[in-house]
N, C-alpha and C positions, 0 to 999 in steps of 0.2 A: 504494500500500500504506500503510495507516494503522498506528498503533502496535500495535494488537491483532493485525493481520495479521503485522506484523514479529515480534511475540512468538511467535506460533504457528509461523511458518515458520522463524524464527531457531532455535527449539528443534529443528526437524526438521533444519536444516543442521548444528547442533552434533552431533545424533545421527548424522548421515551421516558427519561428520568422525571421530567416535569409532569407528564401525563400520569405516570405511575404514582407519584406523590399526591397529585390532585385527586385521583380516582381510587386511592388505595382502599377506601371503605367498601368498594364494590367487590373486593376480594375476600375470601375467607382468611382468617388470621393465620391458620396453620393447616397443613395438609393432613389427610387421614389415610395416606397411602401406606403400603407395606414396604418393608426394606427390599431393595432390589428392583424397584419399579423402573429406574432409569436404564438399567442394563437391558431391559426389554425394548427400549426406544432408540438406543444408539447402536451403531455398528460395532462389531467386536474388534475391528482394526481401524487405525488412523487412516484418513484419506490420503491417497497417493498424489492426487492432483489438487491444486488450489480450488477452493469453493467460493461462491459469491457471498459477499458480506450480508446481502439482503437475506440469504438463506440462513446464515448463522444467526442473525438477529431474530428471524422468525422462529427458528428452533429454540432460541433462548426463551421466548415467550410461550411457545407451545409445549416444550419438554422440560425446561429447567424451572420456570416459574411455578408450575403446579407442585413442585417439591420444596418450595421456599417457605420458611416461617417468617412472616413479615413483622420484624421487631419494631418497626416504626408505625404499626397499625394502631388506630385509636382504641382498639379492643385487645391489644396485647398487654396483658397485666402480669406477665411472668418475669422471673429473675429481677434484674434492675434495668434501668433505661440503657438502651444502646445509643449512646450519644451520637447525634447526626444532625447536620444542617447544611443548607446550600453553601454558605461561606466555607465550611469545613471541607465539603466535597471539592470545591474549586481550588482551595489551598492544596489538597491532596493531589488533584490533577496536575497542578504546576510542579509539585514535588516529583511526581512520576515523570513528567515531561523533562525536567532537568536531569533526573537520573543520577544525581550525585550520591556517592557512597561516603557518608560524612563521618569517617572515623577519626579524623584529626583536623586541626586548624588548616594545615596545608592542603588537605584534600578538598576542603570547601570552607573558606574563611567565613562567608556569610552565614552558613548553616550553624557553625560553632558559635559565632557571636550572637546571632538571633536567639539561639536556644538559651544562652546565658541570660540575655535580657528578658526574654519571655518568662523564664523560670523565676526571675526576681519579681517581675510584675505579678505573677501568679501567687508567689509567697506573700507578697505585701497585701494582695487582695484578700487572701485567706486569713490575714492577721497572724502569720506564723512568727515564732521567735526570731529575733535578728540573727541568731547563730546559724540559721538556715539560709540566710540571704547573702549571696556572694559579695555584693557591693557594700554590705554593712557588717561583714564578719572578719574584716582584715584578711580575706582570702582563705580563711580556715573552713568555712562552710559553703554549701552550694547545692545545686540540684541538677538532675538530668532527666530526660524523657526516655523511659524504658518501654518495652512492649506491653507489659501487663503487670498487675499487682503481684502475681505469682513470681515474676522475674525480679521485682523489687525485693520481695521477701527473701528469695534465694541469694541475691547479691548481698543484702545486708547480713544474712546469716553467714555467708562465706567470709565476709569482712570481719564479722565478730569472731568467727572461729580462728581466723588468722591472728587477730589481736590477742586472743586468749592463749593460743599456742605459743606465740612469741614471748608472752609473759612467763609461761611455764618453762620454756626452754632457757630463758635467761641468756647467758653468753655462750651456752653450749651450741656447737655447730655440727657435732658428729651424729647427733640423734635426729632421725627423720621425723618430720611433723606427724606422720601417721601414728607414731607410737603414742601420742597424747590423745588421739580421738576417743578411745574408750572412757577417758576421764571427763569428757565434756557432756553437758546436759543443758537442754533448752526447755522453755516453758511456754505454754499457751493455754488459753481458756478452752473448755470443751466446745464453746460456741465459735471459736476462731475458724477461719477459712481452711479448707483441706489443703490448700497450697503450702501451709506451714508444715504439715506432716510430710508432704511431698518434698519440700526443701530439706527437711531433716534426713529423709532417706537419701537424697542426692548428696548431702554433705557428710553422710556417714556418722551422724551424731544421735544421741538419745534425745527423745522428746517426752517430757512429762506433761500430761494433760490435767489441767486444774478445773475442778467443778465450778459451774456457774450458779448464781443465786436464782431465785424465782423470776427475776426480771431479765435473766440472760446475761448478767454481768459477772466477770471473773470475781471469785471470792478471794479477796486480797489476803485474808487471814490464812487461807489454805496455801496460797502462793508463798507467803512468808515462812510458813512451817515447812513446806516442801523444800525450799531453798536451804533452810537450816539443817534439815535432816540429811540432805544430799552432801552438804559441806562436811557434816559429821561423818558421813560414810566415805569421805575422801574424794568425792566428785567435785568438779569445777563448774558451777553455774555460769553460763557465758552468754545466754540470749533469752530475752523475755519479749513476747509479742502481746501487745494490747490491741483491742479492736474498738474503733468508733464506727458503729453501724454494722452489726453482725449480719451475715447473710440470712440466717434463719428468721430473725425477728427485729433487726435493726436496733439492737441494744448497744448501749455505750458504756464501755468499761470506765472505771474511775482512774483517769490518768495520773492525777496527783498522788493518790494513795499507792498505786503501783509504782510510780516513779520514785517515791520515797523509799520503797522496799529495794528497788534496783540500785539506788544511790548508795546503799549501805554495803554493797558488794562490788568491789572495783573491777572484777572480771566480767560483769554483766553489761551487755549492749542492750539498750531498751529501744525496741522498734514499735512504732504505732502504725497499724494498718487501717487506713480510712478510705478504702477503694471507692465506695459509694458516698458515704456520709461525710467524708472529709471535705468534699466540695461545698457542703452547706455552710462551712465557716466563712464563706463569702458574705453571709448574712451576719451582721453584728449580733443579732438576737440568738444565734446558734453557737456563739463562741463560749457559752457556758460549758459546752462539752469539750472544748479544746484546752481548758485549764489543765495544766500539768504537762503540756507539750514542751515546756522549758526543761523538763527532765529527760526528754527523749534524745536518743542518738540519731534516730532516723524516722522519717515519716513519708508515707506515700498516699496519694489519692489519684483517682482516674478521671480526667476530663472527658474521657470516652464513655463515662457512665452518666455523669450528671451535669456536664457543662457543654453539651451540644457539639462535641468534637468526635469525629468518627474514629473507630478503632484503626490502628493501635496507638495508644498514647496514655502512658501511666507515669505520673510525675513522682519522682523520688528525691527527697532532700536528706542530706547528712550534715552533721555539725562539724565533722572532721574529714575533709576531702582526702587528706594524706592517708587515712586509714584505708580508703578505697584503693588508692594508688598502690600502697604497699601490698595489698592483698591480690590485686588484679593486674599489676603492671608487667607486661612483657614487651620488650623494646628491641626488636630485631633491626638491623641496619636499614632494611628497605622501608621501614616505617618512620625513621628518624628524619627530622628537619631542623632548620636553623632557628626556628622561633620557639625557644625553650620556655619562654614565659607564657605562651599561649596555652589555652586549654585543649587537651586532646580527649574527647569523650570516649575513646576506646578504652581508657583506663577506668571508666565509671560503670562498666557493665560487663556482661558475658560475651556478646558478639563483637567482632571487629567491625563488620559492615553495619551501618546505621542509616535509616531513612532520614530525610529532612522533615522530621515530625513537627518541629517548631513552627513551620510555615502555616499549617492548618490551624494551630492554636492561636497564632498571631492574627490570622484572618478572622477567627471567631471573636476574639476579645475586642478587636477593633470594630467589627461590624455591629455587635450587640452592645458594646460598652459594658462596664460593670453594672450600670443601672438595669440594662436589659437582661443580663444574666441573673441578677438578683430577682427581677420580676418573674423570670421563668421558674426559678427554684421556689419562690413563694407561692406561685400558682400550683405547683405540684403538692406542696404542703397543704394548701387550702383544700384542694380536691380530695386528698387523702382523708382529711378531717371530715369532709362532707360524707365520704363513703363510710367512715367510722360511725358517724351519727346515724346514718341510715341503718346500719347493722344493729346498733344498740337499741333502736326503736322497735325492733322485732324480737319478741321474747324467744323465738325459736332459734335464734343465733346468738353468738357471743364473740367479742373481740378478745384476743389472747396476748396482745403485745401493747407496749406503750407506743402510741403513734406520734412520732416526732417529725418524721419526714414523709416520704411518699408511699410507705409500706404499711398495709393493714393485714394482720394475720387473723382470720376469722374462721368460724366453724359452726355447724349446727350443734345444738346441745344434745348430742347423741354419741353413740359409739364410733370409734374411728372408722369402722368398715363402711358406715353410711356416708360419712364425709368423703371417704375414698370414692364411693359410688357417685356422689354428687359431682366431684371434680371430674370423674371419668365422663359423665354425661356432658358436662360443660365443654371439655376439650374435644370429645368425639364429634360434637356439633360443628366444629370448625369456626364458629361465630365468635368465640373468645378463647383466650389461651392463658392459663395460669399454671402454677406448680405448687406442690405441697411443701411443708416443713414440719418439724417436730418442735413444739414449744411446751416445755414442762411436761414432757412425756405424752403430749396429746398431738394427734394428727391435725394440722391446720391447713387452710388454703391461703396462699400468699396472694394478695391483691396489691400490685404495685403500679402506681401511675407512671407511665413511661412516655406517652405521646407528647411531642413538643407543643402542639396546639390543642391540648386537651381542654375540655370545657365541662361545666356541671352536667350538661346533657349527656355527654359520654358516660359520666359516672352514674347518673340516674338510670340511663338505659341499661347499663351493665347490671346494676342491682336488680332491676325488674326481670332481666333474663335469668339471673341467678335464682331469684325467688321462684320463677316459673319452673325451673328444673327441680328445685327443692319441693315445691308443692305437688308435682307429679309423684314424687316418692312418698310424701306425706299422705296423699290421697289414697294411694294403693295400700299403704300401711293401715290406714284407718279402716278400709274395707276388709282387710284380712283380720284385723283385731275384732271387727264386728262379727266375723264368722266363727270366732273361737268361743268355747263354752264360757259362761260367766264365772267369775271368781269372787271369793268373799272379800277381796280387797276393798278398801275404802274408796269412795268415788274420788277421782282425781279432779284437780282444777282445770279450767280451760287451757291455761298455758302449759300445764303438765301433759295434757292429752295431745298436744301438738308435737311433743317430743317423739323421736323415732325410738321405738323400744322393741321392734321385731323386724325380721327380714322382709324386704319388699318381695312381692310375688315374682316368680321367675319371668313372667311375660314382660315385665318392665325393665328387667335387668339386662345389662350388656353381657356378652359372653365373658367367661373368666379371663381369657386372654386379653380382650379389649379393655375390660375393667382395670386390669393391672397396668396395661400399656398406657391408657389415657389418664390414669391417676398417678403415673410415675411411681408405681409401687411394686415392690417384690415381696411376695408372701413367703416367709421363711419360718423355720422352727425356732424355738427359744434358744436352743443350744447354739445355733448359728448366729442368732441375734446377739447373744451375750459375748460370743467370740469376736464380734465386730463393733461392739458398742463403744469401745475406746477410740475409734477412729473419728477424726474431725470430718464435719460435713461441709459441703460447698454449695448447697442449694441447687445442684445440677444433677447429682447422682440420684438414682431412684431411692425413695424412702423405704425403709425396711419396716414392715408391719408383721407382727407375729400372727400366723394363721392357726387358730386353735384346732381346726379340723386337720390341718397338715401335721400339727404337733401330735395329735392323737394317732394319726395314721403311722407316723414315725415310731411312736412308742409301741404300738401293736406289732408293727413289722419287726422291730428290734426284739420284742419279747418272743415272737414266733421263731425268729432265727436263733435266739438263745436256747430255746427249748429243743430245737432240732439238733443244734450242736452239742448240747448237754447230754442228750439221749442217744447220740449217734454211737452205734456199735454196742449198745447195752440191751440185752434181751430181757423179756419179762421174768425169765427164770433167774437171771443174775440179780435183778432188782429184788425179787422175792427173797433170795438167799441173803442178800445184804440186809434186808429188813428184819430177817430172823436173827 
């Protein structure tokens, strides 16, 4: 394709994007296809000869789009927002067009310098401590745009590991760093993101999971005690992760109290993960939750979640840039240049190659201004509070989290299996999309405001649809209850009679496979559940729900197998003799 072809088809793609955005409500939010659908539509071999761009674009609409989950749909309420906006797309297009690989100042001076400036803008807009701002920290602190919050956590954990090992080694040079790995231990709340657990696996260090309180916040007294116990056992605590805005219920850990605990142990690096909620600090009224950041060694938040910047873009700040460089610096001759005082962002993360990510964030900040971004965040908060109020007005439902931002965790006042079925019906319809979570041991449905232009009508319409699905279940339950023999129980109140207390009739239920699939649920036995309960969750993996029927089947099967094995090779005569 030459420049004129690109001009022609580029305009067509822009028109397609505009039409897609304008008419997105006409599409279902998520597909109900089965895995492998695309393999049936595309040839098994790549084309030998060039194909027309018109045909490629047509196949995109006819074959690819039916399998797309539309994260920027007004009725997409799953996960957290997938930040996106026209200014961000345009900035990303220019980054792709330039094609610079921005690993050093010499590789692309503008990319390096714009990233430094934009990261300082961003830090100041969030009200971060001056130690994180390169222009205000005498060159000791600063930030970089990574690919994801998971990458930020891993980079900070590796840096903390390097610092701790260097302290343990002292002046010794003969001992390899790996000798000290068994001694290191990190800590995270049970509600922390699963990327912390993944980082610990990759860094080959122990991770101790700290229980959360009833509101989903790390229990600081347990953290303190665990650290003391581990020190007494000869271990070296080196990394603590606190979360502002947990994935499950958007809970906020107490940074001040956790920070004070970390301050007492010099080997600990204190990291704060604010992937979604950290962006809310752009609002002065939300900075109550940022108190204690002055104790932190590092902090990350994702503009690609809550500040209209498309993926990938995760901002990470550290108070000691030299710690990053010491942990990650590799400096072969072919990457060296004469500008030693310039920043080389290849020392700030895992990859050498880096996109010009700052460009799209720069476009977004300048196009919306801080006032526009604040209005966007406040609108999401207001709409979430609107949904919360609608749920609380209906006695058949309950809210299970503190609603501070755009996330509301709700459920019917009934057993988990019926909430699972409700979510399955919602998602199977294709008209809305949500995911579950576990809050205080209860299965909940996460309703997160994600659409940039969301209005109260979108929220009200969604609630009416949710109620309609629930009422179908309740109606059938009432009919089945009416057909049961009367019991001597006391008459229930009207609100109690609306609760789900028995299984819906089979005719209204989805198949078991579809119910599990569309409710993001895996039914497992208690043994399996208990073996996995210490793992951190990320809001993306299927929720594990103990299936009582499956548990009973497992017990009966195990009992039968035990009897067979126990009696194998033993005759009735032998048994009789033994009994005599």
